[in-house]
BAKOL-999163 format. One line per field, with one value per residue (C-alpha): residue number from 0; residue in one letter; x, y, z. Coordinates in pm, whole numbers, plus 50000, padded with zeros to 5 digits. Example, Ala and Ser with C-alpha at 12.3 -4.5 7.8 and 13.67 -1.06 7.14 Angstrom:
pos	c(0, 1)
code	c(A, S)
px	c(51230, 51367)
py	c(49550, 49894)
pz	c(50780, 50714)
END
This chain:
pos	c(0, 1, 2, 3, 4, 5, 6, 7, 8, 9, 10, 11, 12, 13, 14, 15, 16, 17, 18, 19, 20, 21, 22, 23, 24, 25, 26, 27, 28, 29, 30, 31, 32, 33, 34, 35, 36, 37, 38, 39, 40, 41, 42, 43, 44, 45, 46, 47, 48, 49, 50, 51, 52, 53, 54, 55, 56, 57, 58, 59, 60, 61, 62, 63, 64, 65, 66, 67, 68, 69, 70, 71, 72, 73, 74, 75, 76, 77, 78, 79, 80, 81, 82, 83, 84, 85, 86, 87, 88, 89, 90, 91, 92, 93, 94, 95, 96, 97, 98, 99, 100, 101, 102, 103, 104, 105, 106, 107, 108, 109, 110, 111, 112, 113, 114, 115, 116, 117, 118, 119, 120, 121, 122, 123, 124, 125, 126, 127, 128, 129, 130, 131, 132, 133, 134, 135, 136, 137, 138, 139, 140, 141, 142, 143, 144, 145, 146, 147, 148, 149, 150, 151, 152, 153, 154, 155, 156, 157, 158, 159, 160, 161, 162, 163, 164, 165, 166, 167, 168, 169, 170, 171, 172, 173, 174, 175, 176, 177, 178, 179, 180, 181, 182, 183, 184, 185, 186, 187, 188, 189, 190, 191, 192, 193, 194, 195, 196, 197, 198, 199, 200, 201, 202, 203, 204, 205, 206, 207, 208, 209, 210, 211, 212, 213, 214, 215, 216, 217, 218, 219, 220, 221, 222, 223, 224, 225, 226, 227, 228, 229, 230, 231, 232, 233, 234, 235, 236, 237, 238, 239, 240, 241, 242, 243, 244, 245, 246, 247, 248, 249, 250, 251, 252, 253, 254, 255)
code	c(X, X, X, X, X, X, X, X, X, X, X, X, X, X, X, X, X, X, X, X, X, X, X, X, X, X, X, X, X, X, X, X, X, X, X, X, X, X, X, X, X, X, X, X, X, X, X, X, X, X, X, X, X, X, X, X, X, X, X, X, X, X, X, X, X, X, X, X, X, X, X, X, X, X, X, X, X, X, X, X, X, X, X, X, X, X, X, X, X, X, X, X, X, X, X, X, X, X, X, X, X, X, X, X, X, X, X, X, X, X, X, X, X, X, X, X, X, X, X, X, X, X, X, X, X, X, X, X, X, X, X, X, X, X, X, X, X, X, X, X, X, X, X, X, X, X, X, X, X, X, X, X, X, X, X, X, X, X, X, X, X, X, X, X, X, X, X, X, X, X, X, X, X, X, X, X, X, X, X, X, X, X, X, X, X, X, X, X, X, X, X, X, X, X, X, X, X, X, X, X, X, X, X, X, X, X, X, X, X, X, X, X, X, X, X, X, X, X, X, X, X, X, X, X, X, X, X, X, X, X, X, X, X, X, X, X, X, X, X, X, X, X, X, X, X, X, X, X, X, X, X, X, X, X, X, X)
px	c(40704, 40574, 40410, 40263, 40440, 40368, 40644, 40672, 40987, 41192, 41449, 41802, 42032, 42367, 42479, 42501, 42264, 41887, 41693, 41372, 41137, 40864, 40565, 40572, 40455, 40487, 40834, 40943, 40812, 41026, 41342, 41682, 42005, 42207, 41906, 41794, 41488, 41417, 41243, 41144, 40899, 40601, 40725, 40617, 40869, 41092, 41216, 41105, 41392, 41392, 41692, 41859, 41885, 42016, 41816, 41946, 41675, 41410, 41132, 40907, 40685, 40580, 40617, 40873, 41197, 41456, 41715, 41989, 42057, 42265, 42144, 42318, 42073, 41716, 41583, 41719, 41649, 41292, 41276, 41421, 41131, 40857, 40678, 40535, 40227, 40322, 40275, 40572, 40599, 40862, 41001, 41165, 41323, 41577, 41903, 42095, 42205, 42465, 42513, 42587, 42861, 42773, 42911, 43025, 43187, 43368, 43302, 43452, 43228, 43387, 43184, 43279, 43057, 42695, 42796, 42784, 42404, 42356, 42579, 42339, 42080, 42366, 42519, 42179, 42149, 42500, 42447, 42127, 42334, 42594, 42863, 43148, 43154, 43431, 43326, 43547, 43387, 43552, 43417, 43539, 43480, 43288, 43001, 42945, 42946, 42610, 42473, 42770, 42549, 42357, 42673, 42838, 42555, 42627, 43000, 43343, 43373, 43684, 43661, 43886, 43817, 44001, 44047, 44123, 43814, 43720, 43909, 44221, 44343, 44347, 44193, 44017, 44291, 44498, 44283, 44273, 44369, 44732, 44660, 44303, 44117, 43767, 43522, 43379, 43454, 43178, 43239, 43039, 43161, 43335, 43514, 43860, 43787, 43645, 43962, 44175, 43959, 43982, 44357, 44390, 44155, 44314, 44655, 44539, 44306, 44005, 43655, 43498, 43180, 43166, 42853, 42894, 42752, 42646, 42403, 42098, 41820, 41564, 41685, 41561, 41848, 41667, 41845, 42202, 42317, 42502, 42718, 43028, 43295, 43352, 43601, 43462, 43628, 43820, 43961, 43735, 43586, 43209, 42967, 42699, 42430, 42484, 42112, 42010, 42314, 42436, 42477, 42671, 42957, 43233, 43546, 43750, 43530, 43447, 43689, 43744)
py	c(64167, 64454, 64734, 65062, 65322, 65680, 65939, 66115, 66315, 66357, 66637, 66736, 66713, 66785, 66917, 66557, 66365, 66332, 66167, 65977, 65855, 65613, 65478, 65106, 64935, 64576, 64620, 64815, 64539, 64269, 64467, 64407, 64616, 64560, 64475, 64689, 64781, 64835, 65159, 65348, 65625, 65523, 65653, 65370, 65245, 65556, 65439, 65085, 64926, 64970, 65113, 64930, 65142, 65044, 65102, 65397, 65383, 65132, 65259, 64961, 65153, 65404, 65182, 65412, 65329, 65588, 65581, 65821, 65844, 66034, 66144, 65935, 65952, 65978, 65737, 65891, 66241, 66148, 66007, 66337, 66524, 66324, 66525, 66443, 66230, 66081, 65705, 65489, 65111, 64941, 64594, 64456, 64398, 64211, 64031, 63905, 64186, 64226, 63930, 64026, 63811, 63631, 63811, 64104, 64331, 64565, 64631, 64844, 65000, 65135, 65329, 65516, 65745, 65641, 65308, 65484, 65479, 65102, 65108, 65322, 65049, 64816, 65067, 65096, 64720, 64687, 64972, 64804, 64501, 64731, 64672, 64927, 65073, 65255, 65412, 65517, 65735, 65835, 66087, 66294, 66617, 66767, 66826, 66452, 66365, 66269, 66112, 66229, 66340, 66011, 65799, 66007, 65931, 65559, 65528, 65684, 65837, 65923, 66082, 66119, 66323, 66305, 66681, 66739, 66947, 66756, 66515, 66347, 66436, 66130, 65789, 65613, 65354, 65627, 65602, 65226, 65144, 65033, 64777, 64667, 64441, 64376, 64094, 64200, 64444, 64563, 64763, 64916, 65146, 65166, 64851, 64996, 65078, 64726, 64572, 64774, 64665, 64302, 64314, 64488, 64248, 63945, 64046, 64089, 63782, 64000, 63866, 64091, 64134, 64337, 64480, 64498, 64781, 64661, 64764, 64543, 64483, 64287, 64254, 63891, 63698, 63633, 63851, 63750, 64107, 64141, 63834, 63829, 63555, 63387, 63128, 62820, 62627, 62418, 62721, 62679, 62986, 63001, 63274, 63435, 63695, 64002, 64077, 63722, 63582, 63919, 64206, 64110, 63855, 63715, 63902, 63585, 63445, 63725, 63799, 64174)
pz	c(44900, 44693, 44888, 44771, 44981, 45067, 45069, 45412, 45338, 45028, 45072, 44976, 45283, 45107, 44771, 44645, 44865, 44926, 45214, 45130, 45407, 45301, 45492, 45411, 45739, 45613, 45482, 45789, 46019, 45848, 45744, 45904, 45899, 45579, 45359, 45072, 44864, 44496, 44410, 44096, 44006, 43790, 43453, 43225, 42970, 43006, 43346, 43427, 43613, 43986, 44167, 44461, 44772, 45112, 45428, 45636, 45909, 46005, 46219, 46296, 46535, 46278, 45968, 45802, 45634, 45525, 45244, 45149, 44780, 44524, 44181, 43918, 43618, 43508, 43757, 44074, 43930, 43893, 44244, 44382, 44229, 44399, 44666, 45011, 44994, 44655, 44618, 44512, 44467, 44685, 44651, 44965, 45205, 44996, 45046, 45345, 45580, 45852, 46091, 46452, 46602, 46927, 47232, 47019, 47276, 47036, 46667, 46395, 46127, 45811, 45556, 45243, 45026, 45008, 45165, 45501, 45495, 45555, 45862, 46077, 46148, 46229, 46477, 46645, 46678, 46816, 47060, 47180, 47300, 47464, 47199, 47204, 46850, 46655, 46336, 46040, 45770, 45441, 45197, 44900, 45094, 45381, 45138, 45118, 45486, 45632, 45953, 46157, 46445, 46446, 46436, 46700, 46939, 46904, 46833, 46852, 46503, 46302, 45956, 45652, 45335, 45006, 44991, 45360, 45415, 45727, 45946, 45819, 45472, 45245, 45195, 45477, 45499, 45667, 45978, 46010, 46375, 46430, 46699, 46654, 46886, 46747, 46755, 46424, 46141, 45908, 45589, 45305, 45033, 44698, 44579, 44620, 44981, 45046, 44888, 45134, 45429, 45312, 45287, 45625, 45813, 45644, 45751, 46113, 46100, 46200, 46126, 45864, 45672, 45340, 45187, 44804, 44598, 44254, 43977, 43985, 43740, 43939, 44299, 44308, 44152, 43826, 43579, 43698, 43646, 43975, 43995, 44201, 44255, 44592, 44712, 44894, 45171, 44921, 44745, 44439, 44276, 44252, 44159, 44377, 44308, 44518, 44539, 44636, 44824, 44960, 44962, 45277, 45234, 45452, 45351, 45347, 45073, 44834, 44549, 44491)
END
């Protein structure tokens, strides 16, 4: 659905990241963890394509959704300059989100970079059914770590940074558990990280879901600009639209 939203908060939270809270009661009421929205400022032909952004918080009671975003170009720069009370058109909720495994007693969440944002609603849903949660977070540096306090209230959190400024020094694969016993693994982040998670979970035969980050033109599956390849049960390669068929896929199917 398309809903005219009202900006409640739009502030810089880290040198590289901003938090945007939008009052969109209809979207908030129907949104689920792992879905995304398409958002753009009203700037006519100068910036007319919407930007896909994952949901970081879903507050159904107050009709508010939150996203955490990074400035990449004119579109996100323009969004960062919108003030409290500004109106903004939102398309969503879109895509297929995280699927909670039946009788999930223990889960591992793995997030890298801005991909960490979409895992917070999932952690809240898992905690609500008393799932034991371990959380691995990877970032370039301490200046790009967000939601640590929120995740720590729900999960046992371990962190790695590329430059060693916080947690373990190195890639997030350095803190993958040696003897994992999980009912489900969920991961979102850069493609290289997802590939490492896929190889690790395949080797240990752990059920895993991956949320892909792709550039999108429409968010509805019409423009075919976010196609990924997947392998079916017969081993044949087919193509799926990340916005329409994802962004969450079974790690044993998606080809990275």
